C-alpha positions in Angstrom: 30.7 -22.0 12.1 33.7 -20.7 14.0 33.3 -17.6 16.0 35.6 -15.6 13.8 33.6 -16.5 10.7 30.3 -15.3 12.1 29.0 -11.9 11.2 28.2 -9.6 14.1 25.3 -7.2 14.0 27.7 -4.4 13.4 29.2 -6.2 10.4 25.7 -6.7 8.9 24.8 -3.1 9.4 28.1 -2.0 7.6 27.0 -4.0 4.5 23.4 -2.7 4.4 21.8 -0.3 2.1 19.5 2.5 3.2 16.4 1.4 5.1 13.0 2.8 4.2 9.5 2.2 5.4 6.1 2.8 3.9 2.5 2.6 4.9 0.1 1.7 2.0 -3.6 2.1 2.7 -5.8 -0.1 0.7 -9.0 1.3 -1.0 -11.0 -1.5 0.5 -11.2 -3.0 3.9 -8.9 -5.8 3.0 -5.5 -5.7 1.2 -5.7 -6.4 -2.5 -3.3 -9.3 -3.4 -2.4 -8.3 -7.0 0.5 -6.2 -5.8 2.1 -9.2 -4.1 3.8 -10.6 -7.2 5.4 -7.3 -7.9 6.8 -7.1 -4.4 8.1 -10.6 -4.6 9.8 -9.7 -7.9 11.6 -6.8 -6.2 12.9 -9.2 -3.6 13.8 -12.0 -6.0 15.8 -9.5 -8.2 17.7 -8.3 -5.1 16.4 -4.7 -5.4 15.0 -4.7 -1.9 15.1 -6.9 1.1 12.0 -7.0 3.3 12.9 -6.6 7.0 9.4 -6.4 8.4 5.9 -6.5 7.1 2.7 -6.0 9.1 -0.9 -5.8 7.8 -3.1 -3.8 10.0 -6.6 -2.4 10.2 -7.9 0.7 11.9 -11.3 -0.1 13.2 -14.2 2.4 13.2 -13.9 2.8 17.0 -10.2 3.8 16.6 -8.7 0.5 17.8 -6.0 -1.2 15.7 -6.0 -4.8 14.6 -3.1 -6.7 13.2 -4.2 -8.9 10.3 -2.8 -12.4 9.4 -0.6 -12.5 6.3 -2.5 -15.5 5.0 -5.3 -14.7 2.6 -5.9 -11.3 4.1 -8.4 -10.4 1.4 -10.4 -13.6 1.8 -10.4 -14.4 -1.9 -8.4 -17.6 -1.7 -5.7 -16.3 -4.1 -2.0 -15.8 -3.6 -1.4 -13.4 -0.8 1.1 -12.0 1.8 1.7 -15.4 3.4 4.7 -15.7 1.1 6.3 -13.2 3.5 5.6 -15.1 6.7 8.7 -15.5 8.8 10.6 -12.6 7.2 10.1 -10.3 10.3 13.2 -9.0 11.9 11.2 -7.7 14.8 12.1 -4.1 14.1 8.5 -2.8 13.9 6.8 -2.6 17.3 3.4 -1.9 18.5 4.2 1.9 18.7 5.1 1.8 14.9 1.8 -0.1 14.1 -0.2 2.4 16.2 1.5 5.4 14.5 0.9 3.9 11.1 -2.7 3.3 11.9 -3.2 7.0 12.7 -2.6 7.8 9.1 -5.5 5.5 8.0 -9.1 6.3 7.5 -11.3 4.3 10.0 -12.3 0.9 8.6 -9.3 0.8 6.2 -6.4 -1.6 6.2 -2.8 -1.1 5.3 0.6 -2.7 4.9 3.4 -1.4 7.0 6.6 -2.4 5.2 10.2 -1.8 6.3 12.8 -2.7 3.7 16.4 -2.4 2.7 17.3 -0.8 -0.6 19.7 -3.4 -1.7 20.4 -1.6 -5.0 22.0 1.2 -3.0 24.1 -0.9 -0.7 27.4 -0.6 -2.5 27.1 3.2 -2.6 26.0 3.3 1.0 28.9 1.2 2.1 31.4 3.3 0.2 30.0 6.5 1.6 30.2 5.2 5.2 33.8 4.0 4.7 34.7 7.5 3.5 33.2 9.0 6.6 30.1 10.4 4.9 26.7 10.2 6.6 23.1 10.8 5.5 21.9 14.0 7.2 18.6 14.5 5.5 16.2 12.5 3.3 12.6 12.3 2.3 10.2 11.1 -0.3 8.1 13.2 -2.6 4.7 11.7 -3.3 4.0 11.1 -7.0 0.7 13.1 -6.7 2.8 16.2 -5.6 5.1 15.8 -8.6 2.1 15.5 -11.0 0.4 18.5 -9.4 3.6 20.6 -9.8 4.0 19.5 -13.4 0.4 20.3 -14.1 0.7 23.8 -12.5 4.0 24.5 -14.4 2.3 23.5 -17.7 -0.6 25.8 -17.1 1.7 28.5 -16.0 3.9 28.1 -19.1 0.8 28.2 -21.4 -0.4 31.4 -19.7 3.0 33.2 -19.7 3.6 35.6 -22.7 6.2 34.6 -25.2 9.4 36.6 -25.2 
């Protein structure tokens, strides 16, 4: 490919959607593989693009282990090996250590960094107009459910007007 046809890192970034990460702790020591087909579906439909994926475990002594993506749960079923080689190298040891601090000792987790491809056209348009994201966040579903539950109980207790 000629030099003028190659995309530079800056060009690639200009076309990207918002980047998110998540740390998902598994209820057992090993990741449960039934969620993998759903993650693959999001990638296949172009909703997200996985930039990095690390499976990790916080040991009882506080140390952190990185788990192989192949058959992490030991059941011989389809697992995270489908994502081998997708790493962009954006997640470093500091990120893994920080993610592990959120885990209960003896638990494992997936640390996932992904691009929101569905939002890329909007993100590109906003950047071209000079707009920039100055704040963001994520509200856990549990917090929404608790808030809705509290408002339902509050509405039931409030006198009718």
